[in-house]
N, C-alpha and C positions, 0 to 999 in steps of 0.2 A: 504493499500499499504506500502511496506517495506520502513521504514523511512531511513534506511541506504542507500537506493538507491536515494531517492528523497529529502531529507532534506537539509538544508543549509549546505554547506561544504561537501556535499556528495562526495565520491571518484568516480573516473572514472567508476569503476566497471568492470565486465567481459562482454564479448560479449553475454554469456548465459543469464546473467541478463538483458542485454539490449533487447534481444528478448522477454523475459517475459514482459518487460515494454512495447513493442510494441503492444502485444496482449491485454494489460490493456488499452492502449490509443485508439487503432483503433476497438477493438472487434474482436473476432475470425472470424466472417463473412467476414471481409474485405479481408482476405488473399486469400480464394478461389475465391472470386468475382473479385478482381483486377487481379489475375492471369489468370483465364480462360477468362475474358472479353477482355484481350490483345491477345489472341490466334488467333482470325480471321484475324488481320493485318498481322500476321506471315504466314497465310495460303493463302493470297490473291494473293501475287506474283507468287508463284509456281503454285497455283490453276488456275490462269488465263493462265499461260503458257501451262499447261497440257490440259486445256480444248480447247484453240484455236488451239494448235499444233495438237490435236487429231482430231478436226473438219475439219481442213483445210489441214492437212498432211504437214504443212510447220512450221519448227522450228523457221524460221525467223519471221513469223507472230505471233507465240507464244511468241517469245522473245520480240517483239514489244509491244504485250499486256502487259506483265510483266513489261517492262520498263515504260509505261505510268501509270501503277499502282503505281510504285515507284516515278515517276515524280509528279503525283498528290498528293501523300502523302507528298513529300518533300516541295512542295509549299503550300498545303492546311493546314499542320500541324501547322506552326507558326501562320497562320491566326486564326485558331481555338483556339490556346493558347492565342492569343491577345484578342480574344472575351471572352474567360473564364476569363481572368484578369479583363475585363471591366464589364461584367454582371453576372459572376458566372458560375461554371461549370455545374450546373444542366440545366440552360437555353440553354447551348450549347449541352450538351450530350443527352438530351431527344429527340430533333429533329433529331439528327444524328442516334439515334437508330431506327428510321423509314427510314430516307433517304438513309443510307448506305445499308440496306438490299434491298431496291428498286433498287439502282444502281448495286448491285451484281446480282439481278434477271434479270435486263436488259443485263447485260454482258453474263449471262448464255444463254439467248435467242438469242442474236445477235451474240456472239462469238461461240455458239454451232452450229448455222447455217453455219457460215464462209462465208456469201454472201456479207456483207458490210463492208469493211475495215474502212471506215471513221467513221461509227457508233460504230464499235468496239473499235476504239481508244478513242472515246468520252466516251463511257461506262467505259472503263479501267481507264481513267483520273478521272472520277467521283467516282469510287470505291475507289481510293487512297485519293482523295481530301476530301471525306466525311467520311473517317475512323475515328472513335473515338480514340483520342490520349490518351488511358488509362494509358499506362506506364508514360509518362511525367506528366500527371495530378495526378497520384498517388504519384509521387515524390513531387509535389507542396503540396499535403495534408500533407505528413510526415514532410515537412519544417515548415508548419504552425502548426502542432500538436506539434512538439518538441520545437518550439520557446519559449523562456523565461523560460523554465524549468531548474532546478538546474543541471541536468545532460544532457543538451540538446546536447552537442557535442558528447557524446557517443551514445546517442539514435539515433541521426540523422545518424551518421556513420553507425550504426547497420541497420537502415532502408534502407540507400542507398545500403549497401552491399546486403541486401536481395533483393532490387529491381534489382540490377545488375544480381543476380543469377536467379530471375524470368524471366528477359528478355532473359538471355542465354537459359534457359530451354525452353521457348515458341518458340524461333527461331530455336531450334533444333527439338522440338516436332512438330512445324507446318508443315515444309516441309515433314518430315517423315510421318505425318498422311495423308498429301495429296497424297503421293506416294502410301501408303498402300491402301487408299480408292479408288483411281483412277485405280490402277492395279487390284484390286480384285472385285470392284463392278461397278463403272462408273465414267467417268472423270468429270461429272457435280456435283457429290456428295460432294466433298470437299467445293466447293463454297456454295452449299446449306446449309451445316453444318455451314459454317462460317456466313452466313446470319442469321441462326436460333440462334446461340450464341450471335450475336449482338443484335438481337431483344429481347432476354430474359435477358441477363446478363448486358448489358450496362445501361438500366433503373434502374436495382437493384444497380449498382455501382453509378449511378447519385444520386439516393435517399438515399444513405448511409450517415449516420449522419456526417461522416468526411468531406463531401463536404461543409458543413456549416462553417468549420474552414478556408477553402481556399476562402471563398466569399469575394470580394472586399469591403473594408470599405469606408465610405463617404470621398470624396475628394481624393481618390486614384489616379484618373486620373491626377489630377494637380501635384501629387508628383512623376510622373513617368518619367520626363525628365532625360535621362541618362547624366552622366559626361564623359569627355574624357577617363578617366582612366577606367570607367566601360565599355564603348564601346571597349576599347583595350582588357580588360580582357575576356569579352565575346566572341570577335573575335578570340582570341587565343583558347579558349575552343571549339568553333565551328570548327576551323581549325583542332584541335586535333581530333574531332569527324569525320570530313571528312577523316582524316588519318585513323581513326579506321575503317570506312566503306570501304575505299579502300583496306585496309588490308583484311577485310572479303571477299570482292569481288574476290580479287586475290587469296586468299586461296581456295575459293570455286572452282574457275576456275582451278587453279593449281592441286588441289586434285583430281578433276574429270579427268583431263588430265593425271595425274599419274596413276589412276586406269585404264583409257583407254590404256595407254601404256602396261599394264599387261593383256589387253584383257578383262576387266570387268569394263567398265566405270559406270555401275550402282552401283558399290560399292563405288563410290566417296562420296556419301552422308553419308554413315556409317563411312568412314574414317574422314570426316569432323566433325562428331558428337564426335569423340575422343577429338578434341580440344575444343569443346563446353563443354564436361564433366569437364575437368580440369579448364577451365575458370570459370565455375559456381562455382565450389568448391572454387577457389582462391577468387572469388568475395565475397563469404560469409565469408571468413577468415578476410576481412578487418575489420569486426566488432570487432575483437580481437586485432587489431593493436594499439600501444600506441597513445593517443590523443595528446601527446606533439610532435608527428612527423608531421612536416608541410605538407600540401597537395602538395605544389610544389616539395618537396623532394621525396615524393612517386611517383609522376609522372615521375620525372627524373630517379629514380631507376628502375621502371617497364619498362619505355620506353627504358632505356639503355640496359635492359636485353633482350628485345624483338628482337632487331636487330640481335645479334649474334645467338640467338636461330633460327631465320628464316633462316640464312645462313646454318644451319644444314639440312634444307629440300632438299638441293641439293645432299646430299650424299646417301640416301637410293635408292636401285634399286629393292627391293622386299617389300612385304606387311608389314611383321612383324617390320622391322626396321622403317619404315615410321609411323606406328602406335605409336611407342615409341616417335619418334620425335614430332608428332603431339601433344601427351599428354604433352610434355615438352613445346611446343610452346604456348600452351593454358594457362599456368601458370600466365604470367604477363598480359593477356589480361583482365580478369575480374577486377583486381584492377585498371587497367588504366581507364576503363569505369566508375567505382565507383568514382574515384578521379576527373575525368573531370566533371561529373555531380555535384559533391560537389563544385569544383572551380567555375563552371558556375553559380550554384544556389547562391553562396555567393556574386558573382559579379553582380547579376541581379539588375537593378534599382528597386526602390519601385513601386509595382503595375504591374511588368513585369515579375514575376517569371514564369507563365505559358507560356508566349511568349519565354522566354530563354530556358526553358525545351523542348519545342516543336522544337525550333531551333536546339538544340543539337541532338535531335532524328533525325530530318530531315538531319542533316549533315551526320549521318550514312548511311541514305537512299541514298543520293547524292553520297557519297564516294563508296558505294557498287556498284552503277551503273558504276562509273568511273573505279573501280577495275575489274568488270566483263568484261567491254569493252576492257581495256588495256591488262589485263591478257589473256583474251580469244584469242585476236589477236596474242599475243606472243606465246601463247600455240599452236595455229595453224601452226605457222611459224617455231618456234625453239623448241617446246615441252614444258613439264611441268616446266622445270627450268626457262624458259623465264617468265612464269607466277609468279614463286616464286621471281624473281628479282623485279616485281612490288610490292609484299608483302614487300620485304626488303626496297624499296623506301618509302613505306607507314610507315614503323616502323621509318625510319629516319624523316619523316615529324612529326610523333607523338613526338619524342624526341625533335625536334626543337621547337614545340609549348610549350612542358613542359619547355624547357629551357628558353623561352620567359617569361613564367609565373613566373619561379624561379627568373629571373632577376628583374622583377617588385617587387616581394617579398623582395628582397635584397634592392632595392631602397627605399621601405617603411620603412624597419628596419633602414637604415641609416638616413632617415628623421625623424625618431621618430614616424612614423604613425603606427596605429594599422592595421594589415593585415585584409582585408575583411573576409577571411575564418575564422580567429580566432574570429572576432567580431561577426559573425553571426551563425556560426556552431561549435564553440568550439576550 
């Protein structure tokens, strides 16, 4: 291993060097495994909507199924994270690799028949609640693998920027894949593929050697009681993620409504992907940002940039200008997500990292449901600009949560305390 990167007193190094170090730490197999193993969760919401709506002819029932998948994931995720903190990731993921495909199969049979709404709701809830939380648990592994290394701050920043990019890509690819397969072959096929991917890839992810680094140590349960300061910091991070999810939901509804105003609502997904593209690239760029730049300041800057950019969404009336604005709007999104995961991970109590990471991901799910509901209602009543006002409000919530985190950071500095982010992630 390159001594200049890992020896005592090593410089922060470049993001490119950091990516090479990640491959050395985790091994090359980790990246495709962790990437494709999280794809089923990105397919389930849209896949359930497509299946049930196609079987029943009711978009309302399709939307209900999708909402129940999201609700199950939002509440089941933190519980699964807590269990992983207590007994280890493998003991949680391996049973889920069987249970989740079984729940998906049940939804395919029940939802595909469209005859029993109660059972359809139950099957949808179980699909979400039993979804393996691959993205959050991968972040836990990175935090464990980089901890205590001479260049841990740079390496963890690089790892989390990669994870942010992976999330953005899967949540763009997942719905697009569902739409393509459902339209060209059969509405049930996307769910069948999601079940097969979970059945094959989640056990491989669970058995990967990186899982042993995140295994709870002796006595970890006794060391897990959070302090008031930790609770507040985690609450601000979760609030930020709820704002992020609300933004995503509002943007999705608003962009579809905009495309519909032009007579082509089906193009809304492609428009939304434009924002995902720049967001993913910007998330990856965080690996190259100076480590001396405090996380709270990054959050403030990116959150402050997002609000005025969202206001620009009210201006376009044709397709090409809207694509340009959506590309611009995506730029601060990826860095905000990377930063919030970093802040939340740094504030997590001992032995509670998996719980906090899944809480943050669940915050996005809850926020997305809120954003879809509010923005969809306004889009119906006043048009796509009404939906984008919800996105603007979500951007303000994100900024406010970042401001609260920055205030706590200032208080720590004045009290002469070491900030948790610097102490734990560089």
